[in-house]
C-alpha positions in Angstrom: -27.0 -45.1 14.4 -24.1 -44.6 12.5 -23.2 -41.4 10.1 -21.1 -41.3 6.5 -20.1 -44.8 4.8 -19.3 -46.4 8.3 -21.7 -49.8 8.2 -24.0 -50.5 10.8 -24.2 -53.6 12.4 -27.4 -54.8 13.7 -27.6 -57.8 16.0 -31.0 -59.8 16.5 -31.7 -60.0 19.9 -32.9 -63.8 19.6 -31.6 -66.7 17.5 -33.8 -65.9 13.6 -36.0 -69.2 12.6 -34.7 -70.8 9.2 -37.2 -70.1 6.4 -38.9 -66.7 7.7 -38.4 -63.3 6.2 -36.2 -60.4 7.4 -37.0 -56.9 7.1 -34.8 -53.9 7.3 -35.6 -50.4 7.4 -33.7 -47.7 7.5 -34.3 -43.7 7.5 -31.4 -41.3 6.6 -30.7 -37.8 4.9 -29.2 -37.7 1.5 -25.6 -36.5 1.0 -24.0 -34.4 -2.2 -24.9 -34.7 -4.9 -27.3 -37.4 -3.8 -28.4 -40.7 -5.4 -27.4 -43.0 -2.1 -29.1 -46.8 -1.9 -28.4 -49.1 1.3 -26.6 -52.5 0.9 -27.3 -55.1 3.4 -25.3 -58.7 4.1 -25.6 -60.4 6.9 -23.3 -63.4 8.2 -25.7 -66.4 7.5 -24.7 -65.8 3.7 -28.7 -64.3 3.2 -29.3 -62.5 -0.2 -31.5 -58.8 1.2 -32.9 -56.9 -2.2 -34.5 -54.0 -2.3 -38.6 -54.0 -1.0 -39.0 -49.8 -1.0 -36.6 -47.4 -3.0 -36.8 -43.7 -2.2 -37.9 -41.8 -5.8 -36.5 -39.0 -5.4 -32.8 -39.2 -4.0 -31.2 -35.4 -4.7 -28.8 -33.9 -2.3 -29.9 -33.7 1.3 -33.3 -35.0 1.0 -34.4 -36.8 3.9 -35.6 -40.6 2.6 -36.5 -43.9 4.5 -35.7 -47.3 2.2 -36.8 -50.6 2.7 -34.8 -54.4 2.0 -35.7 -57.8 2.5 -34.4 -61.3 2.6 -36.9 -64.7 1.9 -36.2 -68.1 3.3 -33.4 -67.1 5.2 -31.0 -69.4 6.6 -31.2 -68.6 10.7 -29.5 -69.0 13.4 -27.7 -67.4 17.0 -26.4 -64.1 17.0 -27.8 -63.1 13.9 -25.8 -59.8 12.5 -26.5 -57.6 9.6 -24.6 -55.6 8.0 -25.7 -51.9 6.6 -23.8 -50.0 4.5 -25.0 -46.8 2.1 -23.2 -46.3 -0.7 -21.7 -42.5 -0.9 -21.3 -40.5 2.3 -24.4 -38.6 3.8 -25.7 -36.3 5.4 -25.1 -36.5 9.4 -26.7 -40.2 11.2 -28.3 -42.5 9.4 -30.6 -45.1 11.6 -31.7 -49.2 11.0 -34.3 -51.1 12.2 -34.0 -55.2 11.4 -37.1 -57.2 12.1 -38.2 -60.6 11.3 -41.4 -62.6 10.1 -43.2 -65.7 10.1 -45.2 -67.0 7.7 -45.1 -65.6 5.0 -44.1 -66.9 1.2 -41.1 -67.9 1.5 -41.0 -67.8 -2.8 -41.9 -64.3 -3.4 -42.9 -62.2 -0.4 -42.9 -58.8 -2.2 -45.7 -57.9 -3.1 -45.8 -53.5 -3.2 -44.6 -50.2 -2.4 -44.6 -46.6 -2.4 -42.3 -43.7 -1.1 -42.6 -40.4 -0.6 -39.1 -38.4 0.1 -38.1 -35.3 1.4 -41.9 -33.8 2.3 -42.8 -30.3 4.5 -46.4 -31.3 6.1 -48.0 -33.1 8.9 -48.9 -36.5 9.6 -46.1 -38.5 7.1 -47.7 -41.2 4.5 -46.2 -43.4 1.6 -48.0 -43.1 -0.4 -50.6 -45.7 -2.1 -49.4 -49.5 -2.8 -51.3 -50.4 -5.5 -54.1 -53.0 -5.8 -52.7 -55.8 -3.6 -52.1 -58.9 -5.3 -54.1 -61.1 -2.2 -56.2 -60.2 0.4 -53.9 -62.1 3.0 -50.8 -59.4 3.2 -48.4 -58.3 5.8 -48.1 -55.1 5.4 -45.4 -52.1 6.8 -44.6 -49.2 7.6 -41.8 -47.0 7.6 -40.8 -42.7 8.2 -37.9 -40.6 8.8 -38.9 -37.9 11.0 -37.8 -35.5 13.7 -41.3 -35.0 15.1 -42.8 -38.6 17.4 -45.2 -39.6 15.4 -48.3 -42.0 16.0 -49.0 -44.7 14.2 -51.8 -44.6 11.2 -55.8 -46.4 11.9 -54.9 -50.1 12.6 -51.2 -50.5 12.5 -49.3 -51.8 15.4 -45.7 -49.5 16.0 -43.0 -52.4 15.8 -40.6 -50.4 17.4 -38.0 -46.7 16.9 -34.2 -45.5 16.6 -32.5 -42.3 17.9 -35.8 -40.7 17.7 -35.6 -40.7 13.8 -36.8 -44.0 12.2 -39.9 -45.6 13.5 -41.1 -49.0 11.6 -45.2 -49.8 11.8 -47.3 -52.7 10.6 -50.5 -54.6 10.3 -52.0 -57.4 8.6 -54.8 -57.3 5.8 -57.3 -58.9 4.6 -58.5 -57.2 1.5 -56.8 -56.3 -1.9 -57.4 -52.6 -2.1 -54.4 -50.1 -1.9 -53.4 -49.9 1.6 -51.1 -46.3 2.6 -48.8 -46.4 6.0 -49.9 -43.0 7.1 -48.8 -41.6 10.8 -49.5 -38.6 12.7 -46.7 -35.9 13.0 -46.7 -32.3 13.9 -45.1 -30.3 10.6 -42.2 -31.3 9.8 -40.2 -32.3 7.2 -40.7 -36.5 6.6 -40.0 -39.1 4.9 -42.4 -42.1 4.2 -42.6 -45.6 2.6 -44.7 -48.9 2.9 -43.9 -52.8 1.4 -46.7 -55.3 1.6 -45.5 -58.9 1.6 -47.9 -62.3 0.8 -49.0 -64.5 3.8 -48.7 -67.8 2.5 -51.8 -70.3 2.2 -51.0 -72.1 5.2 -50.8 -69.3 7.1 -54.1 -67.4 6.3 -56.4 -65.8 8.5 -54.5 -67.6 11.9 -52.4 -63.8 12.4 -51.0 -63.6 16.2 -47.6 -61.3 16.8 -45.3 -61.3 19.6 -42.2 -59.2 19.9 -39.1 -60.7 20.6 -40.8 -64.8 20.7 -41.0 -67.7 18.7 -44.6 -66.7 17.1 -45.7 -68.7 13.4 -48.3 -67.4 11.2 -46.9 -64.3 9.6 -46.3 -62.4 13.1 -43.5 -60.3 14.6 -40.8 -62.9 16.1 -37.4 -60.8 16.5 -36.3 -57.3 16.7 -33.2 -55.9 16.6 -31.3 -51.5 16.9 -28.6 -50.2 15.8 -26.4 -49.5 18.5 
């Protein structure tokens, strides 16, 4: 974890594989006057784009964001540097995950983001109708209460007892949301969906810190 505008460096536990996708989830509280965005770079010269951005960025609001890099150049000691654009209120938290089997040209399909809501049971809101039946759905939440994942989701990991990531694979096009069960608290939640490549459709499996194919989580890194 890190605070202020100090860049945070996340290093993958295992060697990353060229052609895969990396997703970065960031949980944070906006500073004053707000409007903070995040950028990411890595030591393999990959390009990171926004996957899900907060809809409200006023001062001090709880927020969560996602970035991704498609069709990556991989390798050993793969390190990602995540940097906020402005001073924040308190720490920010980063989770990085690597996925195989996704579209290498334009993997991002849909996203949604809900910022700084005070209630039970966080939810990202609706993604809208998906573009194809086979997609990876990833969710993120920034909340102080310990949440449990939504129906059909699997927990990826968490960092700082503040930021959590979940995922599932769907085989139909109706809109999705990344939901969580948690006690009353302020929270922010987001969802992003990614196209599974045609060659991988119907063959999904998953493994943490392994060498999986077919749209599975193959690697993970946490802020240290």
